[in-house]
C-alpha positions as CSV (number, residue, x, y, z in Angstrom):
1,M,3.9,3.7,-8.3
2,K,0.7,4.2,-6.3
3,L,-1.5,1.3,-7.2
4,L,-5.2,1.2,-6.1
5,T,-8.4,-0.7,-6.4
6,Y,-11.6,1.0,-7.2
7,R,-15.2,-0.2,-7.4
8,K,-17.0,-0.5,-10.7
9,G,-20.6,-1.9,-10.5
10,R,-20.4,-5.0,-8.4
11,G,-16.8,-5.6,-9.0
12,Y,-13.3,-4.1,-8.7
13,R,-10.8,-2.6,-11.1
14,L,-7.1,-2.2,-10.7
15,G,-5.7,1.3,-11.2
16,A,-2.5,3.4,-10.9
17,L,-2.5,6.9,-9.7
18,I,-1.2,9.6,-12.0
19,G,-1.5,13.0,-10.4
20,E,-5.3,13.4,-9.8
21,R,-6.2,10.8,-12.4
22,V,-6.2,7.0,-12.5
23,L,-5.0,4.7,-15.2
24,D,-7.2,1.6,-15.6
25,V,-4.4,-1.0,-15.6
26,N,-6.4,-3.7,-17.3
27,E,-7.5,-1.5,-20.2
28,A,-3.9,-0.2,-20.6
29,L,-2.4,-3.7,-20.7
30,G,-5.3,-5.7,-22.2
31,T,-5.3,-8.1,-19.1
32,R,-7.6,-9.2,-16.4
33,L,-5.6,-8.5,-13.3
34,D,-6.6,-7.7,-9.7
35,M,-4.0,-6.7,-7.1
36,L,-3.4,-10.3,-5.9
37,R,-3.0,-11.6,-9.5
38,L,-0.6,-8.7,-10.2
39,L,1.5,-9.5,-7.2
40,D,1.5,-13.2,-8.1
41,R,3.0,-12.4,-11.5
42,G,6.0,-10.7,-9.9
43,E,8.5,-8.2,-11.1
44,D,7.9,-8.6,-14.8
45,A,4.2,-7.8,-14.3
46,M,5.1,-4.8,-12.2
47,A,7.5,-3.6,-14.8
48,R,4.7,-3.7,-17.4
49,V,2.4,-1.7,-15.3
50,A,5.2,0.8,-14.6
51,E,5.8,1.2,-18.4
52,A,2.1,1.7,-18.9
53,V,2.1,4.4,-16.3
54,K,5.1,6.1,-17.9
55,S,3.4,6.1,-21.3
56,A,0.2,7.5,-19.8
57,K,2.1,10.3,-18.1
58,T,3.7,11.2,-21.4
59,G,0.3,11.2,-23.1
60,S,-1.2,13.3,-20.3
61,R,1.5,15.9,-20.6
62,A,0.8,16.1,-24.3
63,G,-2.9,16.8,-23.6
64,K,-4.1,13.3,-24.3
65,N,-6.0,11.9,-21.3
66,D,-7.3,8.7,-23.0
67,G,-7.8,6.0,-20.4
68,L,-7.3,8.3,-17.5
69,L,-10.2,8.6,-15.0
70,P,-10.6,11.5,-12.5
71,L,-9.7,10.2,-9.1
72,K,-12.5,12.3,-7.5
73,D,-15.1,10.3,-9.4
74,L,-14.0,6.9,-8.2
75,R,-14.9,5.0,-5.1
76,L,-11.7,3.5,-3.8
77,A,-11.7,0.1,-2.1
78,A,-8.9,-1.4,0.0
79,P,-6.0,-2.1,-2.4
80,I,-6.5,-5.8,-1.6
81,P,-10.3,-6.0,-0.9
82,K,-10.0,-9.5,0.4
83,T,-6.7,-11.2,1.4
84,R,-6.2,-14.9,1.0
85,K,-5.0,-15.2,4.6
86,N,-5.6,-13.4,7.9
87,I,-3.8,-10.0,8.2
88,V,-0.8,-10.3,10.5
89,C,-0.6,-7.5,13.1
90,L,1.9,-6.5,15.7
91,G,1.0,-5.5,19.2
92,L,3.1,-3.3,21.5
93,N,5.7,-2.3,18.9
94,Y,6.3,1.3,20.0
95,A,7.9,1.9,23.4
96,E,5.7,4.8,24.3
97,H,2.6,2.8,23.5
98,V,3.8,0.0,25.8
99,K,4.3,2.6,28.6
100,E,0.9,4.2,28.2
101,G,-0.7,0.8,28.8
102,G,1.0,0.6,32.3
103,S,4.2,1.9,33.7
104,D,5.1,-1.5,35.0
105,R,5.2,-3.1,31.6
106,D,8.5,-4.3,30.2
107,L,9.2,-3.9,26.5
108,P,8.5,-7.2,24.7
109,P,11.6,-9.3,24.0
110,H,10.1,-10.7,20.8
111,P,7.5,-9.4,18.3
112,I,3.9,-10.0,19.5
113,F,1.7,-11.2,16.7
114,F,-2.1,-11.5,16.3
115,T,-4.3,-11.6,13.3
116,K,-7.4,-10.0,11.7
117,P,-9.6,-11.9,9.2
118,P,-10.2,-10.8,5.6
119,T,-13.8,-9.9,6.6
120,A,-12.5,-7.0,8.7
121,I,-11.1,-5.3,5.6
122,T,-12.8,-2.1,4.5
123,G,-11.8,0.8,2.2
124,P,-9.9,3.9,2.9
125,Y,-12.9,6.2,3.0
126,D,-15.6,3.7,4.1
127,P,-17.4,3.8,7.4
128,V,-16.3,1.9,10.6
129,V,-19.3,0.3,12.1
130,Y,-20.1,0.7,15.8
131,G,-21.8,-2.6,16.1
132,R,-24.0,-4.2,18.7
133,A,-21.0,-6.0,20.2
134,V,-19.1,-2.7,20.7
135,T,-18.9,-0.7,24.0
136,R,-15.4,0.7,23.9
137,L,-14.1,1.5,20.4
138,D,-10.6,2.7,19.8
139,Y,-8.2,3.7,16.9
140,E,-4.6,2.7,16.2
141,V,-2.8,4.2,13.1
142,E,-0.2,1.9,11.6
143,L,2.2,1.3,8.7
144,A,1.3,-1.8,6.8
145,F,3.4,-3.6,4.2
146,V,2.4,-6.2,1.6
147,I,4.6,-9.2,0.5
148,G,5.5,-9.3,-3.1
149,A,7.9,-12.3,-3.3
150,K,7.4,-15.7,-1.7
151,G,9.9,-16.6,0.9
152,K,10.8,-18.7,3.9
153,Y,13.7,-18.3,6.4
154,I,14.3,-14.9,5.0
155,P,17.4,-13.2,6.4
156,K,17.1,-9.6,7.6
157,E,19.4,-8.2,5.0
158,E,17.1,-9.6,2.2
159,A,13.8,-8.9,3.9
160,L,12.8,-5.7,2.1
161,D,13.4,-7.4,-1.3
162,H,10.3,-9.4,-0.4
163,V,8.1,-6.3,0.0
164,A,5.8,-5.2,-2.8
165,G,4.8,-2.0,-1.2
166,Y,3.4,-0.1,1.8
167,M,0.0,1.2,2.9
168,V,-1.7,3.1,5.7
169,F,-3.6,0.8,8.1
170,Q,-6.1,1.6,10.9
171,D,-6.3,-1.2,13.5
172,I,-9.7,-0.5,14.9
173,S,-10.1,-2.2,18.3
174,E,-12.9,-3.0,20.7
175,R,-11.2,-2.8,24.1
176,T,-13.8,-4.7,26.2
177,L,-13.8,-7.7,23.9
178,Q,-10.0,-7.5,23.7
179,R,-9.7,-8.0,27.4
180,Q,-12.7,-10.2,28.0
181,H,-11.4,-13.0,25.8
182,Q,-7.8,-12.7,27.2
183,Q,-6.4,-12.5,23.7
184,W,-6.9,-10.0,20.9
185,Y,-8.5,-11.7,18.0
186,R,-12.2,-11.0,18.6
187,G,-11.7,-7.5,19.8
188,K,-9.6,-6.7,16.7
189,S,-11.6,-8.6,14.1
190,L,-15.2,-7.2,13.9
191,D,-16.4,-6.3,10.4
192,T,-14.9,-3.0,9.1
193,F,-12.1,-3.1,11.8
194,A,-9.3,-3.0,9.2
195,P,-9.4,0.1,7.0
196,M,-6.4,0.2,4.7
197,G,-5.0,2.0,1.6
198,P,-5.7,4.4,0.0
199,Y,-2.9,3.1,-2.2
200,L,-0.3,0.3,-2.3
201,V,2.8,2.5,-2.7
202,T,5.6,0.3,-4.3
203,R,8.8,-0.1,-2.4
204,D,10.9,1.9,-4.9
205,E,9.0,5.0,-3.6
206,V,9.7,4.2,0.0
207,P,13.5,3.9,0.3
208,D,13.4,3.6,4.1
209,P,10.3,2.3,5.9
210,Q,11.8,3.2,9.2
211,A,11.9,7.0,8.5
212,L,8.2,7.8,8.0
213,D,6.1,10.2,10.1
214,I,2.9,8.6,11.2
215,W,-0.1,10.3,12.8
216,C,-3.8,10.0,13.6
217,K,-6.5,12.7,14.0
218,V,-10.1,12.3,15.3
219,N,-12.5,15.1,14.3
220,G,-9.5,17.1,13.2
221,S,-7.8,16.9,16.6
222,A,-4.3,15.3,16.8
223,R,-4.3,12.1,18.8
224,Q,-1.2,10.2,17.7
225,Q,2.1,11.5,16.3
226,S,5.4,9.5,15.9
227,N,7.8,8.2,13.4
228,T,8.4,4.6,12.2
229,R,12.0,4.8,13.5
230,N,10.5,4.4,16.9
231,M,9.3,0.8,16.3
232,I,10.8,-1.7,18.7
233,F,10.9,-4.3,15.9
234,D,11.5,-2.9,12.4
235,V,10.1,-4.2,9.1
236,R,13.1,-6.4,8.4
237,T,12.9,-8.1,11.8
238,I,9.1,-8.7,11.4
239,I,9.7,-10.4,8.1
240,S,12.7,-12.4,9.2
241,T,11.0,-13.5,12.4
242,L,7.7,-14.7,10.9
243,S,9.3,-16.3,7.9
244,D,11.3,-18.5,10.3
245,G,9.2,-21.7,9.5
246,I,6.2,-19.9,7.9
247,T,6.1,-19.3,4.1
248,L,5.2,-15.7,3.3
249,E,3.4,-15.3,0.0
250,P,2.5,-12.5,-2.4
251,G,-0.5,-10.5,-1.1
252,D,0.2,-11.2,2.6
253,V,-0.6,-8.1,4.6
254,F,1.3,-7.1,7.7
255,A,0.5,-4.2,10.1
256,T,3.4,-3.0,12.2
257,G,1.9,-1.7,15.4
258,T,0.7,1.7,16.7
259,P,2.4,4.5,18.5
260,S,1.1,6.1,21.8
261,G,-2.0,8.2,22.0
262,V,-4.7,5.6,21.6
263,G,-8.2,6.5,22.9
264,A,-8.1,4.3,25.9
265,S,-5.2,6.4,27.2
266,H,-5.9,9.8,25.6
267,P,-7.7,12.6,27.5
268,L,-10.2,13.0,24.7
269,G,-11.1,9.3,25.0
270,L,-12.6,6.6,22.8
271,L,-14.5,6.8,19.6
272,K,-18.2,7.4,19.3
273,V,-20.8,7.4,16.5
274,G,-20.2,10.4,14.3
275,D,-16.5,10.7,14.8
276,V,-14.2,10.9,11.8
277,V,-10.8,9.1,12.1
278,E,-8.0,10.3,9.8
279,S,-4.9,8.0,9.6
280,S,-1.8,9.0,7.8
281,V,1.7,7.8,7.0
282,E,4.2,10.1,5.3
283,G,4.1,9.7,1.5
284,L,1.4,7.0,1.6
285,G,-1.8,9.0,1.9
286,T,-4.6,9.4,4.4
287,L,-7.5,7.2,5.4
288,R,-10.7,8.9,6.4
289,N,-13.3,6.7,8.2
290,K,-16.5,7.9,9.8
291,V,-17.9,5.9,12.8
292,V,-21.5,4.9,12.1
293,A,-24.1,3.0,14.0
294,E,-24.8,-0.5,12.8
295,K,-28.1,-0.8,10.9
296,R,-30.7,-2.9,12.6
297,P,-32.2,-5.7,10.6
């Protein structure tokens, strides 16, 4: 399934994509679920949603579109508009990206983790704000995954069983702040610096997360192109490593690092106001985020 969250008035609604239409999950099931509540309820709740999607598809083929909304008429939010915890991200997880940062760099012997706060989250088609604290703005396309089953001390061979699904993620970064503070949190965490979505694609539709093409374009020009098989530390290793002493919970979001071609190393350079960043992972969709100037109070 491709699950999504869309805006309705001042709130959010949970949906499932069916072609170019969207099933309102709560109307279909008579429930009051958002994405986090759905993940909290586990496999049984997911199975109910899957059955509702199957029934809606059958009705749609018969010419009955009751309860299905045109996707083009909806404003999509991030699948999880606000996480309970900081988003966990990986740095330097593609060998070519390590090399472009300096030929003398060694590959990391262990995963390098940092976080972004929930306030950095923005939708798949929402603007990225070039704020007053920004001087060097960069892009980093990434594969993200979301935990669906609670776990601790998770062995690698069981790790993917704890994944609810996958998303496209854009790790927007402010390079001056990233270096100025000698760690990455502030430079990675400004508001709108975590576009994600457009869907949470359930793991049954992604048989191998280490076999997905991944790419990024700016103003239609290719900047990054790779495959998730080129990760230094794969999804299983990431889950097993971080769960070694830390409880992972449903709704936890992980971003798995970016390939080479970031603006700081690319001939076409960093982002500026007016640029449009397109971030894609095979089978998961595309984010489109325009860089806009921060509005003055």
